[in-house]
N, C-alpha and C positions, 0 to 999 in steps of 0.2 A: 501635829508634829511634822508631817511631810512638808507643809507650807513653810514652817520654820527652817527646815533643812534646806529648802530651795533658797531661802534668803541668806543663809550663812555659809553657803558654799560657792559664792562668787556670782550668783545669779542676780546681781544688782541691776535695777532699772537703768536704762541708758538715757542720759539727758537728751531732750529734743526740743526744738523751738517752733516747729510748725503747729498750727492750730489743729486741735482734734476735730474730726468731721462731726457734723450734726448727727444726732441719734435718730432723727425722724425717719421712719420707714425701716429702721434696723430691727432685726429679730433678736430675741434673747439668745445668747451664745455667740457662735462664730459668725462674722460677717467679713466679706471681702469687698473693699472699696478702693477703686483706682489701683488695683494690683497689690494692695496692702491688706494684711489681716488684722482684725480687731475683735475683741470679745466684750459683748454687752452683758453687764452683770444684772442681777435681779433688781437692783435699785435704779436701773435705767441709765447708769453711767458706764463709760468705757473703762475696762481695767487698765490701770496705769502702773501696776507693780507686778504682782505674781498671782498665778492660779496653779492648782495642782489637779491633775485628772489622769486616772489610769496609770499610775507610776510615771507620769510625765510632768515635769515642771516647766511652765511657760513664763517668760518674763517679757514685759512690755516697756516701751519708751514712755516718756511723760506726755506725749501726744496720743498715746493709746495704741500705737502700732506694735505688732509682735516683733520682738527682737531676737530672742533665742528660745530654743526648747532643749531640754536635756532630761535624762532619766533621773528619777528621784534617787538621791544618794542612799547608799547602803542597801541596795536591792540586787547586788551581784552583777551589775553591769549588763551588757548585752542589749538585745533588741527592746525597743519601746515604741508605742504608737505616737504619731504626730498628726494631728487632725488635718493640717494644711497640705500634706503630701497626697499625691494621687496613688492609686493602688500599686503601680509598678515602681514608683519612687519609693514607696514604703517597703516593698519587698526587697529592693536592693539595699536600702538603708538598714533593714533588719539583718540581712546577711552580713553586711560589713560590720555592724555592731556586734553580732555574735562572734565573728572572727576576731575582732579587737578584744572582746572579753576573753576568749580562749587564749589568745597570745599573752594577755596581761597575767592571767592566773597561772599559765605555764611558767612565766618568769617569776611571779610572786605567789607561790602556792599557799603561803602562810598569811596572806593579806587578811582574809576574813577572820582567821584565828586571832590575829593581832587586834582586830576590832572587838571581837568577843571578849578578849582578855582586858580590854580597856586601854590598850597601848596606843591606839590611834582613834581619832574621832570619826574619820571617814576613810573607807578602804577601797572604794571602787571608782574614784573619780576619773581614772585613766583607763577604765574598762569599757568605755562607751564614748561615742562622739557627741559633742554638742552640735545641734543643728542651728546654724547661724543664718538668719534671714538675709543679711547682706551678701553672704556667700551664695545663697540661693538666687538672689537677684543677679549676681555676677555670672553664675552658671547659666541662668536663663538667657541673658544677653549674649554670652559667648556661644551657647548652643545655637541660637538663631543665626549668628554670624557664620558659624561653622557649617550649618546646613546650607547656607547661601553661597559661601565662598570656598568651602573645603577646609581640610584640616590635615596638618602634617603630624602623623602619629610619632614619628621618630624625633621631631623637634618640639612637639607640643605647641605648635604655632598655627594661627589663622593667617592666611595671606593678607598682607597689608595692615594687620593689626598686632601681630607678634604674640607673645606669650601672655598667660594670665597675669604674671607679675608686671608686665608692661601695662596691661589694662588697669591694674590696681593702682599703679603709681599716678595715673591720671584721675580715675574715678573715685578712689578712696586713698588719698595721699597719706592719711593718718596711719594706714596699715602697710605702707611701702616697705617697712623693715621686716615684716613677717616672711616666713617661708611658705611657698605654695606648691602644690602638685595638682595637675589637672589631667583628667582622662576624658576623652570623647569616645563614646561607645555606640555601636549600632549593629542591628541585625534583624532578621525576620521576626515579626511580632509573635508568630505562633510557636517558634522553637528557640528563640534567642534567650540565653541566660547571661545578663550583663555581669553578674558576680564572677562567673568564670573568667570573663575578659578582664575584670579588675585584677584578679589574682595573677593571671598570666602576664598582664602588662607590668605590674609592679615587680614580679619575679624577674622578668626580662631586664628591666632597668637595674635591679639590684645585682643581678649576675654580671652585668657589664661594668657597673661602677662601684659595687661593693660599698654602698653609701646608705646609712640608716634613713636618709630622707626618702628612700624608696621602700618603706615599710609602713603598714598601718599603725604600728605601735607609736611611731614618731609623731603623728598628727593628733590634734585635740579637737579641731572644729571641722565642720563639713557643710558644703552646700550641694544641692542636687537639683537637676532640671530634667524633664522628660517631654518628648514630643513623639507623636505617631504620624507618619506620613507615608502614603503609598505602600502600605503593608509592612512597614519597617518601624521599629522602635529606635529612637535616638536619645542618648543620655549625655549629659555633661556632669561630671563630678569634680568638685573643687575641694581640696583638703588644705588646711592651714595650721601652722603652728607659729 
């Protein structure tokens, strides 16, 4: 049933035209090849549609690369595990999803009751973020540049490269009409809590501009990247709607 829910709530496989990599040498389950993630099924073929594991729906392109992950529908939203994230990425992703779930159910406290009463087919689609692998690639590229060139927190820009929207227009022109919000975060690896920085950053922006674009409720998709260097953790978070 969970796999069916994955399919009928927008987790359609994304067309792709690159050839799938050979499976020789791959192990059953998850494999990372040239920076992309693939899932080798028991029949020896790459997954090219959907799999469901631990309340997480994964969808793949036609060439087998992981495209999206999202929480299984009708499970109250909030945190969910994603295999391809590192520990600190997962921790921040969990915190942001739990906050998004709290905000959603504060606004729509009757959502689950509506589902139980048969009034709606799915009730928690906006109570969690979809992890978008294109956005993760964007976050990784932008994080590398920010660590090398610096980052303007007030303008959300990298010197010589501009904003994340500027980057998307060139690298992913099909998404240029979407709305993006980017946060570059960093602090000492032993004591830093990036989630606190996320909430402070968004609240500061919201207080100055009173715009719903500076709230977690507004966004649907997320990409995240993390690096550790010289005793500090660095993150890039990219939100999209």
